[in-house]
N, C-alpha and C positions, 0 to 999 in steps of 0.2 A: 271833433266826436262828441255825441252826447255820452253822458257818464252811463247812461243806463245801456247802450250800446257796448261800452268798455266792460261792464259788468257782465253782460252777455256773454262777450267774447273769452274773459276770463273763465265762465264754467264750461263753456263747449271745449276751451282748451285744455283744461283739467281733465276731462273727459276723455279727451284724444288720447293725451299721454298716458293714461292709465290704462288704455286700450292696448298699449305697449308694454306694459308691466314696469313702467316708470312713474314713480311718485314724488313729487315736488316735495322738497324740505319743509319742516315743520313752520318756519316764518313764513311760507306761501299762505297760509291759513289764517293768519293774523288780521283782524278787523282794525280799522285806523285806531280805535281807542287802546287795543292792545298794542301797537307800536307806539303811539305814545306813551305809554305806561313804562314801555320796555325802551326807550330810545337811548337814555344813559347807556345801558350794557349793550346795547345793539349798534353802538357808535361807529364801530368798524363796518358793520355791513351798509349802515348809512351812508358813510363816506365812499365806499366802494361801490355804492350804486347797485346793489344785489336786489333783485326781484323782479316784479310784474313790469313788463315794458311791451306796450302796444300802441303803434304808430300808424297814422295816414299820411306821414310825412308834411302835416300841414295842408293837406290839398282836399281834403274832406270828401275822399271817396275810397274808404278803405277796401272793398272788395275788388278794385281794380290797382290801387296803388297803397300796398300797407304790407305789415308784418307783426307777427306776436313773437315776443322773446321773453325769455326768463334767465336773466343772471344767476347762475347757481353759486358761482364763486368767484371772485376776482381778487387780483395781487395788488401791489402797492406800487405805483409810479416811480417813488424813492427808491425802491428795489431794484427796478427794472434799470435805474439810472446807474447803481452801482454794480451791477451786473451778478446780484446774487440775493437769494431768499424768493420771497413770494412774487415771482415773475409770471404769473400765469393766470388765466381767466378760463371759464365753461359756460357756455350757455345751450338752454334749448330753444330753437326756433319753430315755428310752424308756417309754413309757406302755401297758401291754399290754391286751389287750381286757378291758374292763368292770373293769380294776384303776383304783380309785379313789384319787387324790391329794387330800385332802380338804381343806375350805372354810378356807381362809387369806388373809392379805394380809400386807402389807411396810409396816413403817414410814418406811423411805428410800428402799428399791429400785424403781424404774420397770423395767420388762422387756418386750421384744418376745418372745411366744410364738410359735413358726414352726413350721407342720407341714411338716416335711424330707422326709417320705416315710412311706407305707404307707397305712395306713387313714385313716379320719376321726378328728380330734381334736376331741372334745367339751368344751366348756368352760363352766360354769355360774356366772353372775354375780349377784352382789348388791352393793349400794349401802351406804354407811355412814352412821352417825350423827356429827354434828359432832365428836365426842369420837374419829372413828376406828374405834369399835366396829361389830359388823354390825348392820345395819338389814335383817332379812328382808322388809320390805315395801317398800324403797327400791331405784330403779334408778339410773341414771347414765348417763355418757358413756364410749365408748372409742372408739379408733381402729381400724378394720380396714382392713389393706393401704392405710394412708394417707388412708382416708377416714372421717371422724367421724360415728358414728351412736349413737342413744340404745338402752339396753337396759332391758327391765322386769325386775322382782324376779324373780329365779328363772331368767331367760332363760338358754336353751341356746344358745351359739354352736358351729355345725358345720363346721370348719375343714378343708376338703381341701388335699391337699398342695401346698406354694406360698402358702398362705395364712397370714394371722398376724393376731394381735391385739397391741394395746399396753396394757399394764395400768399405771395409777400407785398409788402408795400409797393406800389406800384403798378400792381395788377389790378385793373380796373374791372368790374365785375358787377353783373346784374342776374337776378334769378328769380324762379316762379316754379310752382308745381304743374306739373304736366301730367293730364290725365287724372287727376284725383289731388289730395291734400298730401303734404310731406312734413314728417317730423325729421328737423334738422339738428344734429348738434354740431357745436362750435367749440373747438379747442385753440386756445389763442395765448399769444403774450399778453401782458395787462391790457384790459378793457377801458378807453375813455371815450365814451359815446359823445362826451360834449365838445370835445376839441377835434378827435381823430376820426373824423367822418367826413370825406370831400366827395361832394357831388358832381357830377358832370353839369346837371342843370340846377339853378338857384332854388332848391328848395330846402325846407327845414328837416331836423332829425325828428324832433317830436310832435306830438298833435296837440292841439288847442281844445281843452275839455270844457264842454258844456255841462255844468253841474244842474241837470234836470232829475237827478235823484243822489241819496248817498251812496258813496263808494263801498263796494264790497271789501276790496283791498286797494291798497296804496299802490299806485304807479312809481316808480324810481324817479319819474318827473314831478310826483306831488311832493317828495320829501323834505325840499326847500321851504314849502309854503305851508304845509301841513303839521311837519314836526319843529318847525320854528321855536 
């Protein structure tokens, strides 16, 4: 992805989020220079990879296959291992109309996916084999708005604003905006996007950035290089 496109997506996303009365935290507005100047005091934020995250899954077609995310808060894997402390995470996502977030699951993370506003959020579900791999012929059980229900293999849930689904490790899922763009909330156990995303197809989690102009704000995938 070109950095100019990433910058434009950031501005559009901020406007879309504000249209629902939600304001991103102050560190969302830091320039790369401000981030460098504060990197010592913001070490926890950097280690938790909180912030802007825009991906085309390495496929070069963001409009068709992509996702906007902003990690608002994230806990510590060490706390999750001990069963106490900061074991949670929260994100905002934007799924554009017909823009696919491809089929994947998580090994550790359980998550509530919430339609916070906009159009319909479509979520396609599959079950897994005993080893956790995708089973296209298996359904499963999920919780929708605190009500447990069965899902058939490949069934598409359609969540209106305010509705949600709880996904556990081994629940394979893909999603997209249907009829328009959707603001999505994600509340989960500790988030580790580097190691805890398992895709049905061999694709990457992060975009490769072509630096055609300076960054407006840093992506979480920029931290290692820009803040070293």
